[in-house]
C-alpha positions in Angstrom: 8.6 8.4 16.1 5.6 6.9 17.9 3.7 3.7 17.4 0.2 3.1 18.8 -0.7 -0.5 19.5 2.5 -1.5 17.6 4.6 -4.5 18.3 7.3 -6.1 16.2 6.1 -9.3 14.5 7.9 -11.7 12.1 6.3 -11.8 8.6 8.1 -13.8 5.9 7.4 -11.1 3.3 9.6 -8.6 1.6 7.2 -6.1 -0.1 10.0 -4.6 -2.2 11.3 -7.9 -3.5 8.0 -9.3 -4.8 9.3 -11.3 -7.7 10.9 -14.1 -5.6 9.7 -14.4 -2.0 9.5 -17.2 0.6 6.1 -17.6 2.3 5.5 -18.2 5.9 6.1 -21.8 7.1 8.7 -22.5 4.5 6.2 -22.5 1.6 7.5 -22.5 -2.0 8.7 -19.3 -3.5 5.9 -17.1 -4.8 6.4 -15.1 -8.0 4.3 -12.2 -9.3 1.6 -13.5 -11.7 0.2 -11.9 -14.8 -3.5 -10.9 -14.5 -5.6 -11.8 -17.5 -7.2 -8.7 -19.1 -4.9 -6.4 -17.1 -4.4 -2.7 -17.5 -6.0 0.5 -16.2 -9.5 1.1 -17.3 -10.5 3.9 -14.8 -10.2 7.2 -16.6 -7.5 9.6 -15.4 -5.5 7.0 -13.5 -2.0 5.8 -14.1 0.4 3.5 -12.3 3.9 2.3 -11.8 5.2 -1.2 -10.8 8.1 -1.6 -8.5 11.6 -1.4 -10.0 12.3 -5.0 -8.8 9.2 -6.1 -10.7 10.5 -4.4 -13.9 13.8 -6.1 -13.5 12.0 -9.4 -13.3 10.3 -8.7 -16.6 6.9 -7.6 -15.3 4.9 -4.8 -16.9 2.1 -2.6 -15.6 -0.5 -4.4 -17.7 0.1 -7.5 -15.7 -2.0 -5.9 -13.0 -5.6 -4.7 -13.3 -7.2 -1.5 -12.1 -10.9 -1.5 -13.2 -14.3 -0.1 -12.1 -16.3 -2.2 -9.8 -19.7 -0.7 -8.9 -19.0 2.5 -7.0 -15.4 1.4 -6.3 -12.3 0.2 -8.1 -11.2 -3.4 -8.1 -7.4 -3.8 -8.0 -5.9 -7.2 -9.0 -2.2 -7.8 -9.0 0.2 -9.2 -10.6 3.3 -7.2 -9.8 3.4 -4.8 -6.8 2.1 -1.5 -8.1 1.2 2.1 -7.0 -1.8 3.8 -8.7 -2.6 7.5 -8.7 -4.6 10.2 -10.6 -2.5 13.3 -11.4 -5.5 15.4 -10.5 -5.5 14.1 -6.9 -3.1 16.4 -5.1 -3.1 17.2 -1.4 -1.3 20.1 0.4 -1.0 21.5 3.9 -3.1 19.7 6.4 -5.3 16.9 5.0 -6.6 13.4 5.4 -6.7 10.8 2.6 -9.1 7.9 3.4 -10.5 4.8 1.7 -11.9 1.4 2.5 -10.3 -1.8 1.1 -12.5 -4.9 0.9 -10.6 -8.1 0.3 -13.4 -10.5 -0.8 -11.3 -13.6 -0.5 -8.3 -13.3 1.8 -5.1 -14.8 0.2 -7.0 -15.9 -2.9 -4.0 -15.1 -5.2 -1.1 -15.8 -2.8 0.2 -18.2 -0.2 0.8 -15.7 2.5 -0.7 -12.3 3.6 -0.1 -9.3 1.3 -0.9 -5.6 2.1 -2.7 -2.8 0.4 -3.2 0.8 1.5 -3.0 4.6 1.1 -0.3 6.6 -0.6 0.5 10.2 0.1 3.2 12.8 -0.6 3.7 11.6 -4.1 6.3 13.6 -6.1 7.9 12.8 -9.4 5.7 9.7 -9.5 6.5 7.3 -12.3 10.1 8.6 -12.7 13.4 7.4 -11.3 13.3 10.3 -8.8 9.8 9.4 -7.3 9.1 9.8 -3.6 6.0 8.8 -1.6 4.9 7.1 1.6 2.2 4.6 2.3 0.3 2.9 5.1 -1.0 -0.5 4.3 -2.8 -3.3 6.1 -2.7 -7.1 5.9 -5.7 -9.3 6.5 -3.9 -11.0 9.4 -3.9 -8.0 11.8 -0.6 -6.4 10.7 0.3 -3.1 9.0 3.3 -1.5 7.4 4.4 2.1 6.8 7.0 2.3 4.0 7.9 4.5 1.1 10.1 5.3 -1.8 12.7 8.0 -1.8 13.4 6.9 -4.6 14.8 3.7 -3.1 12.6 1.8 -0.6 12.6 2.9 3.0 10.9 1.5 6.1 9.2 3.4 8.9 7.9 0.6 11.2 10.6 -2.1 10.7 11.4 -4.5 8.0 8.6 -6.8 8.9 5.9 -4.3 9.9 3.9 -4.5 13.1 0.7 -5.9 14.6 -2.2 -3.9 15.9 -5.6 -4.9 17.4 -7.1 -2.2 15.2 -6.4 -4.1 12.0 -9.1 -6.6 11.1 -8.3 -10.2 10.7 -9.9 -12.5 8.1 -11.5 -15.7 9.4 -9.1 -17.7 7.2 -8.0 -18.0 3.6 -10.9 -17.3 1.2 -12.8 -15.3 3.8 -13.7 -11.6 3.4 -11.9 -8.9 5.4 -12.2 -5.1 5.2 -9.9 -2.3 6.3 -10.6 1.5 6.4 -7.3 3.3 6.2 -6.6 7.0 6.6 -3.3 8.9 6.4 -3.4 12.4 7.8 -1.0 15.4 7.8 -1.7 17.8 10.6 0.8 20.4 11.7 4.1 18.6 12.2 2.6 15.1 12.4 1.8 12.4 9.8 -0.5 9.7 11.2 -1.8 6.4 9.9 -5.3 5.4 11.2 -6.8 2.0 10.6 -10.4 1.3 11.3 -10.7 4.3 13.5 -7.5 3.9 15.6 -4.2 5.7 15.1 -1.6 2.9 14.7 1.5 5.0 13.9 2.6 8.6 13.9 5.7 10.4 12.7 7.1 13.9 12.7 7.6 15.6 9.3 11.3 15.7 10.2 11.4 11.9 10.2 9.8 11.7 6.8 10.9 14.7 4.8 14.6 14.0 4.6 17.3 12.8 2.2 16.3 9.4 0.8 12.7 9.8 1.9 10.0 12.3 1.1 10.6 15.5 -0.8 7.4 16.9 0.9 4.2 15.8 2.5 2.5 17.9 -0.2 1.9 15.8 -3.3 -0.2 13.3 -5.1 -2.2 10.6 -3.3 -3.4 7.2 -4.4 -3.3 3.5 -3.5 -0.7 0.9 -3.2 -1.0 -2.9 -3.6 1.5 -5.7 -3.1 1.9 -8.4 -5.6 -0.7 -11.2 -6.1 -3.4 -9.4 -4.2 -7.0 -8.5 -4.9 -9.3 -5.9 -3.2 -12.0 -3.4 -4.0 -11.3 0.2 -3.0 -14.3 2.4 -2.1 -14.7 5.9 -0.8 -11.2 7.2 -1.7 -11.2 10.9 -0.9 -9.2 13.7 0.5 -10.6 16.1 3.1 -9.1 19.2 4.6 
């Protein structure tokens, strides 16, 4: 496993336990909200909230996935993964998109991430597997997945990188361009033009992790987060 510009950093966030979480600085517990007018209104797309969200009584329609100009505005609610069953990538490929957070931390009291999903197999079922690379608006990123239980690739609290853009403060805009590539034996996460983490397939395609790097691709958002996704595409 190789990290580029990575260093361990303490973040008081547990992305896979989103229904009851303590914010940085000892802030009150933050629970996943329900988004007014929620649901998926982009044709062809589906989604799945995290198992812990379901146990807490959340439903997919408590998050919103809607057209926004040339992009898609995602507003959560519960932590959720979205994909289009027509979007499948195999062999060597790169999946890339830009995430524009118009008002950093407008729905939460600490940073929450969003990013690219690849290697999706059996999505929406108890046997699902996928991996994602996601950025926070405070200069940090995480690489995690489901296999079907959550697994971590760059530590329980993610890592910092100078490649990840930082918002000027709460309520300020911040944008991240995230790409996840599969090339030969390597899977690499690139944020804003810089490789921030790289793994061998043997590290990822293993019991309790990915079934394959071939599979569906999409986007992943933590709870109580809003951003507009543009330019989502797969290239060979």
